[in-house]
C-alpha positions, 0 to 999 in steps of 0.5 A: 453510508456515504464515506467523504473524501476527508475521512478517508488518507491516503498513506504514500511511502516514498524512497528517491521518487523525486522524479515522480512524486509531485504528480503523484501527490498532484493527482491526488490532490485533484481528485480532491482528496486532501489528506495525505500521509507521507513517509519519505525513507531516507531518501538522498534524491531531491524527495524531501525539499519537492514535498517542502516546495510543492506541498507545504501546509497540505500535507503530513510528512513524515522522514526516516534518518536513513532508508528503512524498506517498505515495510517500516516506513508502512509501520511509521505511518500507521503509527502515525495514524494510531495516534493522531487519525483520530483527530483528525478524523481519518477512517478508512486509510489508503496504501498508494506507491509514489512511482506512479504505477497506481490509479487514483481512478480507481479509488472509486471500486475501493469507496464502493466496496466500504460503501455496498459492505459495511461489514468490510474490513480491508479491501485489497486490489488484485490484477487477476480478480477479473479482467483489467488495463493492467500491462502484467509482464509475463514473468511477473505474471508467474512470480505472482501466482508462486505469491498467491500459492506460497500466500495460500498455504502459509497463511489461509488467505486465498487472495488471487492477488497476494501483493498488494500494495494498493490497498484500503483499510478502516483505520481501526484495524490498524489497532490489531496490525503490527508490521515487525519485517521492514523490507518487501517481505511486509506484504506477506506479514500482513495478509499473515495477521489480516488472516490470524485477526478475522478481518471480512476482506473483498478484493476489487479490479483495478488497472496498474501500468508498467514501465521502464522505471517500476520494472526497473525498481520492481526487480532491484527490491524483489527476490521472491525465495528471499521473501519466501524464506524470511516470512517462513524463519519469522512465522514458525521459528 
């Protein structure tokens, strides 16, 4: 089975990423992927203008009138693909960050995983499944390790890297997945639903590049204890 680039849609969530969005989208297009869906999650900077100026007629865009959060933006993208993905002949969805930390060259590893094992439904990134060229700070490694343990206990999903922003899945999976949590806790909810529905998954190593910009953003939207408490309340109460 050979996957065509035109069968893959990149789902990119963006909130105030005017300094990065043009470079990120140009990188995807430069790698010969033509199908891109951007969810502008209520940006108040120049993001909307840049999308119109540089990518009009080249990509699909949906804009939230106000900032909703990472999970809400992803669910908006999922719903768009549920409605229009079949007509566009999209068979696979790649979730990709707009801040520049994901490496487009790593997409070949996801594609190869699906081509090697046609039974797969979803492939997650991992910074830790084997040694990668990822500059993960020590404190963040500890937090991610805690997240892995939490996910294993709460969802019985034993991933090496539990909070996965870079992932590839079959379009058909979205018929079952429906996110209800708007914030960062969506990642735990997504993994929980994958476990509940018994989807066949795998992990591939990817290289993540952190800089002062991406680390500052993560600290602003982080709050691992708050995220964990929201997930526990959602699942059990």
